[in-house]
N, C-alpha and C positions, 0 to 999 in steps of 0.2 A: 312495169308498170302499170299500174290502177285503170282499168278499163269503162269505170263505171260513169255511165253520162250525167254528165253535170247538171243541176237542177238549173235554168236560167229564163224560165217563162214559166206562167201561171199555168199554162195548159201542160206543159211538164208534168207540173204538180198535180194536176187532175188527173193525168195519166196514170202517175205512180198512185193514185187512189184507186182508182178503177182497178187493176192489179192487185192492189190490197196489202195488209203489212202486220205481222204481228205483234200485237200492243198489249201490254197489260192493263188489265181493268182493276182499280182500286177502290174498294169498298171499307165501310166502317169496320172497326175491330181488327186491323189488322191484316186481313183477308186481301188476298189479291189474286186474280184468276187470268189466264193465258187465254188469249181469243184472238182470231183473225178477223180483222175490219177490214172491210171495202166499202165502198162508194157504187151503189147501182148504175147503171151503164146508163139510166135516164137520169142519173144525177137527181134526182127527187129521193133520194135516201140513204143513210148511212147505217150498215147492218154488221153484225158481227156472229161467230160460229165458232164452235160449237154452243148451243145455248139448252137449256134447261124448257125455256120458253119457246112457243112455236116458231116458225120464221118470220112471222105479221108481226110478232112483239117486240123479237129481237132486233130492232130497228129503230131510226129516230128519223123524223123525217125533216128534212133541209128547212124548209119552212119554218118550222117551229124551234128553229135554234136562235137563240138570242144572241150569245157573243161566244167566241172564244179566248179563253185565258190561257195566256202561256206562266208556268212555274207551279210550284204548290200554292195556288192562292184560292181555295177554297176550305169550305169546314172538315171536308171530310181528310181533306189531304194533310189541312192543320192537326186533325186528332189523334191519326194515323198511327199506331204504335212504330210504326215503321217507317217513318215521314224522313228520317236521317239517312237513312240509305237509300232516298231515293235522289237521284240528281236532278235539280233545280230547272237543270236546261233540256231535260227530258222527259219531263212532264209539262202536261196541258189539260185543261177540262175544256166540255163542251155544257155551253149552259145551255138550256131549252125548257119549255113549256112554261103554263103562265103561273106555275108556282117559282120558275128559277132553278129547276131539279138540275144536278151537274153529273156528267159523268165522266170521272176521272181517271186519266189514260195516262201510261208510261210508255214510251217510245225506246227502242233497241239504241237508238244513237239520237245528238243534237238535231242533226240533219233530217231524220224521220219525222220528229217533231216539226221539225221547221215547216215540210212538204208539208202536213196534215193541216197546223193552224193557216198558214198561205192560203190552200185549197179551200180550207172549209170560209175562209173569209170572204173570198173571190165568191163562192158560190149562196153566202149570206148577202152579199150585196147585189149580184145580179139573177140569181136564181134560175131559172131552166133557161134564162139566155144568155148565161155562160159562158157556154160555148160559140155562139153566135159571134157576141161582144170578142169573145178574144182571137175569131177567125178574122171579123172585121177591124180590127185594131192591133191584130200579132205582128207589135212591135214597129209599127210601118215607120216610124219616126228612124226607130235605130237601123231597119234594113234598109231604108232609103239613103240613107248616111254613108252605110257599109258599101253599098251599089255603088255610089256615087264614088268611093274610092276605088274598088274595082275599076270605073270607066277611066276614071284619069291615069290611070296606067294602061289598058285598052286604049290607047290613042287611035288604033287603025280600026278599030271598033268588029273586033274581029272575032270577040265572042269568047275568047280565053285569052289568060295571062299565062306567061312561064313561071315555072315553079318558085325559080329562084326570086322572081319579082313579088311572088304571092308571098311567100316566107319574109320579104326583107320588108314588105310593107305593113304584115302584124307585129314584126318585131318592132320598127319603129312607134307602132302605136303602145307596143305593152314591153317594152325593153330590157324588162326581167326575166322573157321568156326566153329560153336556149333554141337556137335555129336548129338545133336535132331534134327537140321536140315538135316544132312547128310540122317539118319534115315530114316527120314518122306520122303526126295524124291525116295529112295528106295523101301519104301514100295508104294508109288504113284504110280510107275512104274510097279511095280507087278501088282496091281492093276488094272491097265491099260489093260495089257495084261493079267487078270483074271489068273495070274501063283500063285500055293500054295507052300509053305512051305518060308523061307528066304534066302536061299542060292543066291549069287550071281554069275552071270556066265559072263565071259568077255566081248560082247557087252553091257550087264547093266551097267555095271562098268564104259565101255569107256564113254557110254551115261551120267550117270550121273556127272561123272570127267567134261565130258565138259560144262554139264550146271550147275554146281556148282563152278567151278574153271576157268571160262573164266570170266575177265570183259569186260563188250562190249565197256567201253569208252576207253580202252586199245587197244582192238582189232581195232576199226576203227584209231587208230592213228596209230596205225603196217603199217594197209592196205595206210594209207594217204605217207606215207613215205616208202614203201617198192616196191612201184612202182605197187602198185596191185598183191602181194605175198604175201603167207601167212607166211612170213617171212621176217627177214631185215638181207639182205649179209654184209659183213664188210663197203662197199661203202656207203649202206645206213644206217647203225648205225653212221658212220662218218658224213653225212650229217645232221641226226637229231640232234648228238652232238653239230655241227659248229652252224647252223641253228637255232637249237630250244634252244637248254641249254646254248648257249652261251661259249661253251667250246674252247679253245683256244690251237692252235699245235696239233690239231690230226691229229694221221696218221694211217695206217692200222693195225699198229703193235697193236697199245691202244687201237682198237676198237676189234680188235680178241680178247686182254687180258679183255676184257670185257665179251664176248660171251664166254669163257671158265670159267668165274669166275660165271657168271650166268643161263647159257643155260645146262638144267637138262638132255638133250638127248645126249648120245653120238656121235650120228650123226649130230646133229647139232656142237657139238664141233669138230668135225673132218672137217666137210662141211665149217665152219665159218659162220653157220647162226643162226640166235637168231631166237626161236617160239616164239608165245604169253607168255608162261610159264616163258621164259628166259627174257622177255621185261618188264613182268609182275613184275620178281624175281629184276630185275634191275632198274625199277622206285618205287619199294616200301625199295629200300637199303638207306641207311643213302647218299650214292655217289649221290642222288636224293632229300634228304631232303630241307625244302626251306632256313635252317642258313646255311650262306657261311661259308664253315670250316674253311675261312681266319682267321675269327673272333673267333674261337676256343682259337690262341696261341694272344699273348698280341700282337696287330697287328698298336697301335698307337704311336706316338711319346711321349715321357717320359721322356723327358729332359725340359720339361715346368715347370715355377714355379708351385707349389703344389693348387696356387689358382686357377687356368687354369684346373682344373679338377670336375666333378662328383665325390664324395665319396661316397661309399657302407656303410651305417651308422646306429644303432641300437640304439631303444629308450629303456631305461628300460631291458635292455639284459638279466637284472638274472630275469626277470618274465617269466614262462611259461604257464599264462592265465591272468584275468583280471589284470590291476594295483592298484587294490583297497582291491580286498580281495585275487588276487590270490597268490599260492607260488614261492618264489625264487627258484630258483635250478642252478647248475650248469650247467646243460645242456644247460641251455639259450647261456651259454656263448661257447660251442662247437658247436650248431649248426647254431652262427652266422657267428662266423670264419670258421667253415666248408663252410659256404656257400659264403664265401669270402667278409664278412664284413669288412671294414678297420677301423670304430669306433665303438666304445662300449662303453657302461656306466658304470659309478660305481657310485651307489649313497650311499655313506658310511658313519656310523654314529657310536656312540661311545658304546663298544658292553663289554659284562661280561670279567671280568679274564685278562680287560687292553688289547684285542684283538677286534677290530675295524671289523663292521658287515655292510654287503651289503640290504640294501631294499628301500621301498617306504615309506620314514618319514610320520608320520600322519596318515598311512593306516593302514590296518589289514594284510597285506600281510607279508609270513616268512620271517627268515633273512639266510641269509649264512655268515658263515665267509670268513674275506678279503684276509687272507692269503689262503686259497684255491681256492678261484677266482685268483690270480694272478698266483698261480700252473698251474692252466687249462690255462690262457692265455699261459703263458711261451710255454707249451707244444704244443699248437694252432695257436700259432700264426702268422708264416708263414709255417702253410703247404697246403692250399690254394692259399698263392699271398704270394711274398718276396717282395711287396711293403709296405711302411711304415704304420704302426696301430697307431690310435690314442686313447688313454685312457682318456675320458671327464669323471673328477672327479668330482661330486658335493660334496663335502668335508660339512661334517655337525661336523666332529671329536674336542674333546679338544686337547690341545698342546700336553699332553702328549699322546695320542692314534693317532696323526699325526706322530708324531715321530714314531710309531709302524708301521704304513703304511710304513713310509721311507723305515725301515729297511727291510721289507718284500721287497719292491719291487727291493731295493738294491740286499739283495741276492740272489732273486730269478731270477730276467730279467738281473742285471747285466750289461755287453755292452752292451746289446739290448737297454739299455736305452738313447734317444738321450738328452743331457744335453747341448751340444754346443748353447755359450751365440749368440746371433744375432748380424751378421755384421750391427753397425747404418750406412756405408757409403753406403751400399748396399739398392734396395729400394723393391727386391722380394721373396718370398720362396724359399728354394731351391726346388730340383725336386724329384718327386716322385724317380727317379733314383739315385739320389745323399743319398738319404735316404733309400735305399733298406737295409730290415732287422733291422731297427729300431724301436722302440715303445716311440712315443713322446706323453707328457701329457698335455692334455689340463685342464688348472685350474686358479684359481686367484694367483696372484701373488704380493710379497712384490714391494710397490713400491720401484725407485731407490734412493730415498734421506731418505728411512727408516732405521735407523742404528741398534735399536735394535734387539734383539733374534725375537722378536715378532710383529703384526703389527694389525690395523685393516684394514679388507678389505668388502667388501659385496659381495655378489653372487645370483641368481635367485636359487630359492628354491622352486622345480616344486612339491613336496609332498605336501607343507604347500599352494600353490596354491590353491593345488587339494582339499584339505581338504577345504579350507574355501568355494571352489566351491558347495561339496557335500551337506555341509549344509545351502547351500542357492538357493532359488527356483527360477527360475525366476529371475534370478538377473544379470542385464549386466554385461560383463565383462570388464574388464581396458584394457587399453594399455596394460599398462607395466606390468612386473611379480612383485610378492610381493618380496622385499626387505629386507633380515636381515645381520645384521652385526656381525661381528663373528673376531677371533684372528688365524691367522696363520704361523706357524712356519718356521725358516728361512730356514731349512732341506729340507722341502716339496716347499716351494717356490725354492729353488735351483735346483729343479728337472724338473721344469717349462722353457720351452726355446723359442722355435717359435712359441708355441700355447697359450699365455697368455689371459685368459677371462679379459674383459671391457665390461664394460655396453655402449647399445648402447644411442645416447641423439638425433641428427639429421643427417643427409646427407651432409649438407654444412661444421658442424661441424669435422666430422669423414675423409673428406678430407682434411682437413688443417690440423690435429692434430692427426689423429688414425696412432699408428706405421705398418708399414707391418707385425708386427707380432702376433698381438693384434687380438683377435677373439671375434667377438660377437653371442649372442645367442638370438634368437626370437623366440618369442611365437608363433606359429602357428596364432594364429588372428592376432596380432599384423604385422607379416610377409605377411598375407593376405591384411590387410590396405595398406600398402607401395606397394606392388603388385601390385593393384587399384589403388594409388593415385600420385607415385610416381616411375614408373614401368621403368623409363626411368634413373633414379636417382638409382637406385636399381641395376639393370644391371651393371654401371658404379663403383658402389661400388664394386660389386662382381669381379670387373676385377683384382682388386689390394686384398682385403681383403677377408679370410676365414669369411664364417656365417654359422652359423648352424641353423636350425630351429626345434625345437621340436613340440609334437602334444599338443594339449589344453589338459587341465588338465580336464575337462569336460568330455573326452572321457574316461570314468571310465570302459568301457567296451573292452578299447585297440584296440579300432576301429583304423582305418590308415585316415590320410589326402593323397589327390593327391598330390604325389610330382611332376608331371608335374606343379601344379600352382606355386612351387617354382624353380623349374629348368629351367624354361622359364625364369625367372628373375637372374638366374646365381648361384644361390645358392648350394653352393657345399654340404654341410653336413645338409641333408632331415633325421633327425631320425625318421627311422619306427618301429613300434611294429613288429616282425619277427615273435611272437608268434601267429599271427592272420591274417588267411589266405584271401583271395578275390581280389579281383580288385585291389587294390591299392598296393599292395606285387606282384601279377601278373606285375604290371608296372615294379615295383622296380627289381624282379628279373631278367626281361626279357631285361630292360637294362642294366643290368652290367652283359649280356653275350657277349657284344659285345666288349669287350677288352679280349679276353682270360678271362674271369670273376676273372679279378685279383683284380675288389676292385675300379677300378679307368677308368673314362672315361674322354677323353678330350672332354672339350666343344666345341661347336661351334666357328669357326673363328671370327664371327663379334661377341661374345659374350669375344674375349681374344683381339683383337688389341682394343692398346690404342685410336685410333680414328675410332669409327664406329659409327652409327647410328643405333640404336636398342630398339624399344619399347617391352614389354613382351605382351602388350596387343595389336597387331597389329591383325585387322581382315582382312588383305588385305597381298599381298604380300610385302616381305620385300624386301626393295633398295637393290640392287648389290646380290639377290641370283636368281639364274634362278627357277623359279616354275618347281615343275617335276608332268607327269600324271603319275599316277601308278594304272595299268588296271590289274584286278583281275576277272578269272572266276574261278567258286566254279563249279567243274565236280561232285564230286562225294563222297561219305563217307565209310568208312569203319570199321564194329564192333562195332557201339556205342553201349554202356553199357547204363542200367537202370539209370536212375538217383538215386543215394543211397538212399535220404529221400523220397523217393517218395510211393504212399501209393499201394497197392494190385490192379493192375492192370494187371498181367500178366507180361511177356516179351516185349509186344509190345512198341515201341517206334514212335513218330511221330515228327521226328527231321528238325529242320529247323536251318539255320547259320545266325551268326551275324557278319559281317565284321566292327570293331572302330579303326578310326584311334584317335591316342592322342599325342598334339601335343601343338604349342599357339594355340589362340584361332582361326585362321584363318584354320588351319587344321582339329579342331576337326569334326570328322563327323563319321554317323553309316547307314548302310543300311543290310538287311536281305534278305534273299532268301525266297522263297516261301517254307511251309511245304511239306515234303514227308511224305504221310500219309502211317501209318504201316509198317514203312520198316526202322528200325536200323541196318541191317548186311550188305546193300548194297544201300543206297539211289543215286538215281541220281539228281541232280540239275542243272546243266547247266547252271547257269546264270552267265552272266558278270555283273560289275562294274568300275569306275570309280571315281576315286577321287584325286582333286588337292592338290599338296602339297609344301607348300610355302616353310618350312625350313626343307628340310629334313634329317638334323643332328638329329635336336629334336623332330624326329616323330618315333611313332611306330605302329605298325598294329599288333590286336587284334582279332582272330579268336575263336569266342565264339561257339559251339554248344549247343542247348536246346532243349528241350519236350515240344512239343505245348500240346499237351492230358496229362499235367501231375497232379498229384495231390499232394500235399505238396510240392517238390522241382523240379526243372524243369533244373537245371543243369547239362548237361552232360560231357563236357569238355573244354578246351582251351586252347591256345598257344599265347603266347604274344611274339613277335619280332621287335628289331629296325629297323627302313627303311634301314638304312647304312647295316643290314648283309640278305637282299631280294637276295634270286637266282631267277635271270628267268627265264622262259622256264616252264617245266609241273615237278612238283614238289610234293611230299609229306609232310603234316604237323601232326607232330605226336602229339596226343593232352595229355593233363594233367589234373590229378582231382585237385579238390579244394583247396586242399593243395599241388599241385604243383608232385604229383610224375606220371611218365609217365603210360597211360591207356594201358595197353598190346594190342598190336595188333591192337588199335582203331586210324583214321587218316582222315585228310580230302586229296583230289586229288585236285590240282588247276594247273592253268597256270597263270605265273605272267608276266608283263611287264611293261617296265619305258620309258616313253619318255621326251623329253622334250615339255611342252606347247610353242608352236607355236604363235605368234602375230597373234590380231585379233580374232574378235568372241568369244564368251564364251565356258571356256570350255570344256563342256561336247559336244560341236559341234565342228565339226572337218572336211574337205575337202575342196574342190572347194568352197565351197557356202559362207564361212565364212572367207576365206584367203583374205587378206588386200592388195590394191594396196601401192604403193610406196607413192602417195600423201595422204592416208588418216592410214600411219602407224604411230604408236605411238610412239616418243623416247624418252628415261630418260631424264627426267627434271632436271637441276640445280638449286638451289635457287642463289636469290640475297642478298647478304649481305649487300648491300650499305656500303662498304667499298673498294673503288675506286680500289685500288692497287691488291686486293685479287680478286674482281670480274673480273677485265680483265684478271687473271690466268684461270680464270676457264670460261671465254668467249670464251676462245682458246679451248677450250677442248672439246664445242659443235661440232664442225666439225668434228672430230675423233671418237666422239660417234655416230653420225648419221652415218658414214663410219662404224662404226664394228656392228650397228645393221641392215645395207642395206646388209652387206656381210652376216651375219649371216641367217637372215629370206628370204633372194634372195634364198641361198642354201637350206634351210627347205623348203621353198615353192616348189622350182625346186623337190626336194627328193619327197616331198607327192603325185606330180602331177604324175612321174614317178610309185609310188605305185598304185593308182589309175587307171592307165591305165592298169597294169598288174594285176590288179582284187583286190588289197591285200588293207586292212586297214592302217591309219599311225602309227598301234602297229608295224608293219611287218618291219622286216629287209632286208638289198638290197640283202643280198643273199637268201632269200627265194623269193623274187621279181625276180633273175635272176630264180630261178629254176619254178617259176611258167610260166613265160616266155618264158622258154626254147622251150616247144614243139612246140609254135606258128613259130618257127623261125625253122622248120624242112619241107623240102617240100615231098608231098607223098612217094618219092622212100628216106625217111630219108636223102636227101642231105641237108645240111646248105641253108635257103633261107639268112640269115644275120649271118657272124662271129665277133670275137671281135678282136682287132687288139692291141695285151699285152703288144708291144715291147716297147709302149713309158710310162709315168708314167700315164697317162692320158688315159685308153682305149677306141678306137673309136667304133662304130659300122660301118659295112660295109656288104653292100649292094650284093647279091649274083645273078645279073639278076634281070629279072619282079619278084616284089614280090608284094601282096596287099595292096592296099592304107590303112587298118587298120596296118600293118605291120610298112609302110612308118612312121605312125602317132606316132609309139614305137621310131623307131629310132630316129626322131625329138626329141621327148618329153627325149630322154634318152642324145642326144646332147647337147640339152638346160643343160641339170639335169649335164654335164661332166663342160660345160662352168660356171657354178655357183661354181660347186667345185674346180676346178681351179681357178677362180677368188679369191676366200676364201683362198686359200691357200698361193698364190701369192702377196697377199695383206696384211695378216693377220699379218707378221713383224710390217712391215712399221707402220700401224694402233693401234697397239699395244703400240709401241715404242714411240708416240703421245699422245696415253693417258697416259702411265708411266708418259712421260716428264710431264706432265700436274699434274700429283698428285705429283712428287716429288718440282715442282716450288711451287705449293701450301702447301707443309707441311713444307716449310723455313718460311711461318707466322704463325705455330703454335704456337709456345711458346709463341710468343709475340701479340696475336690476341686482346688479352684484352687491353694491352695498346695502340695497334695502331686502337682500334674500340673507344679508350678515345677518342684520338686523333681527332677521325673523326666525334666528336660530340655523339656518340653513348650512352644511359644511362640506364640502369637498363635492363627494360624486353628488348628493343630493341638490348642491348647487348648481353642478355644471347640468345634472337633469334638467333642474326648473330651467335654466336656458333655452335649454335645446326643446324643452314644450314652448315656450317662449314664442322661437321661433315657428314651431310647428301651427301655433295657435293663429300667428301673424300671417302666415303662409295661408290657413284654411278661408280666413276671414278675405284677402286678397282674392283668391281661388273664387271663392262663393259669388263674391261679389262680380267679378269677370264673367263667372258661370252665366249671371242672371242677365247681364250686358248683352253676349252674347245671344241669350234666348228672347231678348226681346227684337233684336235687331232680326233675328231667324220667324220671329211672330211675323213683325214686320213684311219681312219678304213672302209670308204664306201668303200675308193679305193681296200681297201684289201680284202674286200668282192665281189668285181665285179669280181677280178681276180678268187680268188680263186673258185668260182661259175660257170664263164666262162669255167676254165679247167675241173672243174668236171662234168660238162655236154656236153664238148666235143663242146663248139661252138667256141672256139679261134682258132684263125687264124695259118694253120699249121707253125710250126718253131716259135710262139711266145710262147709256153707253159711254159716255162722256164725262163720268163721275169720276172724281178722282182717286177713289178705291185705298186712300191712304191721306189724312188732315195731318198734316204738319203738325207736329209735338213735339215739347221740349226733351231735348236726346238726353239720355243719362249723361251725368257728368264723370269724367275719371279719376280715379283714387291722383290725390296731387303729389302724393310722396312719390318722386321717382315714376310716376305714370309713364305708361306707354300704350300702344292705341294698337298691340298685336293682337290679333284674335284667333290667330291659327286654324281659320276657319278653310 
């Protein structure tokens, strides 16, 4: 077990700095020097050795230090040739002197960097009085609270308590701690003091509590926002919630309510102070989980056609093990329905005593009575979700037992059955909203020209196909499923309304003859073939029709296919073996969490709109969609259990974390942290990662914790979350077991930020060095159709597209320039920038050198007398940023309307595009290409209009942040603090055609 002492106070940091650390000193031209840095015992200067300078020059006076920056946020770091090889989390800079020179340093670990940053910031705040301040206020509130707990146990006032009581008390306060670890810590302390006996004295109890219950990563975060105090007051907490956690409409009452809820000490509650323990409680509470609580309820539009949704679907629902020999059981239906499943499968065969039974035909699986399954479905159908449930009937029964099936369903399900005939004049399925509380039967149906009581139909037979495969080794699978003919009774046919099973032939035939109420089922192998060879056609097919994909019968172990392979093509019903845990079910469970776990998830807009260009296999950015940059820092882990199936290697865990991105091919990626050896209780990772997400609406993030020194099993825990459900800021990720149960007290502590990818440069490089000037800027390109009248319309769209791009990128570039001058990365928001720069705006006597005039919509900076050149540069850059924000806000509406006008004008040609193209002499391939180019151009126009709309919203938010931060820091010009900061303006209109207001932000 590691024995390093954890940092739990500022004095720990100061003591560590006095002892010194080896740090890398970074200079320009890729030069790096290894130096030993230490704080003078009198705490007046920072020194390093060896140095060519004499000892009096190889130092910086503490009082000359202006600020301490974290990360690689100085010109030297940005321009250094090996900056990419330096960890953002280990880098920091000391800014000193009147000319704001920088001493750029890299620690061997993020922990060491945090110690120096925290200690130096305390020294800047308190100077030579730092130690006096620390001793006088040495965690008084916390120490007195812990002492009080000791006194409550020591009822007889003996001055000591039993080891058992001490351990139990600490365990109650931190349930994740192991009893053995707490006992060991007390024994180590007693041994170091040569103390006999096991009783625990007050000071020993306080010391062990501090050691075990202080998370250094949370302590460093607390002092960062507390203005170097050992607690957060209401104002500090408000700033943390607004600037870091992105919580809107925060006031002092809300801040105080959080303190009262999570602060354990009465003193803290009375004074409105949040100690390290209260802050830890808050950060570990559900209030700070990574999953956005807005998505815990139904939050998507449920009024669109059924085909516009992904539907949580189960395959062979009756099985609880494998699909060849496994037992059938009604608990399979109970489990699936409780999990929000909205499509279950019933494989029905003739049974004894004229009672149909359910099992996988041609296999050795056991049987269950059809009637009992319908009973269970009736009981649990709408327990987890009120939205429609689809019963996929794979019917193998005789006419006689089919009639028994119908009797059972009518009698048990009654009015829940949806039997309304489809409206032939309509072209789309009803919505989930319209079908609430209804059960739909998906099965074969008698054709309309069939007049008899019974008729011949065909259906896929998964069981027969699997039986064939099991008996044939190394035989290549055919594309189509096995087909058999059987008779269908009229009564069963009448129960099928808008989910009539039909056989798929090919896309062009389906586009011409398939009815909107007809559903095709695809074997996984066939669906994969179409996904790879006809990705565009598959997506367009699924805009209108429901498609069901079922696993290959070769999966006799009931393993699962990757649902993302088919969701990316728009397939709505991807049937999963719910009884088989693992990555694929993690994806399925995680995906359907995002809409209140109601079993329906609205597909991305680009997959729903009639005219939109999207290929499922794109390995690049999606036309019309703004790529996002996802920044994730894995900070630490808590209470990792040993892998369940691992061999005997004690309780030691060597954890590391994988971050996986699942989505379209362009987004699929994975990165991992380093391994933390022999620490599963509180490993510190402190590693940052960045991913480009090209289609956020279809992306998922999966955190997986593994054991590097495993014997047998390496899996510790995982959590899968849709990109759209991520909450930014400092968050805890609750880990789940392989089978989906929450692991008690086990979590990851992470920081999440999402930014727009700016034009120019590689995605992983940001900053001045990669910003493109206007001349080299890349603009969205429209394609030529070679249809003169249509091309003329698109030609008119090119200027407003260029204007929209310039407005957006000029704004983004100006904002990034200001962030860099403030000493922050592009991940920061403008509120954080104003907070970072505010101390520089104060003179020696704390009078402002710069104030913000908030009386107008666009806050201006005003100099108060003579100021250093460094501040003038910040003010100039700020003014340039404000001008770019103003230009975007004041011009966005007009540019937006021009783009929308061009889109509407082009859409007038849509219905007759084929005939117009034919008249222009286009044939076959050229005509097909023209249609594809038309779709591409419409997608680009809609996307560019949406991007401009989002940019305007982002700009208005930026102005709000500047206004709020200026008031909070007291930098506003007197008399302007109550100004609105954002005058109401006419908002941008949404595009009328199939408009939706999803921002993807």
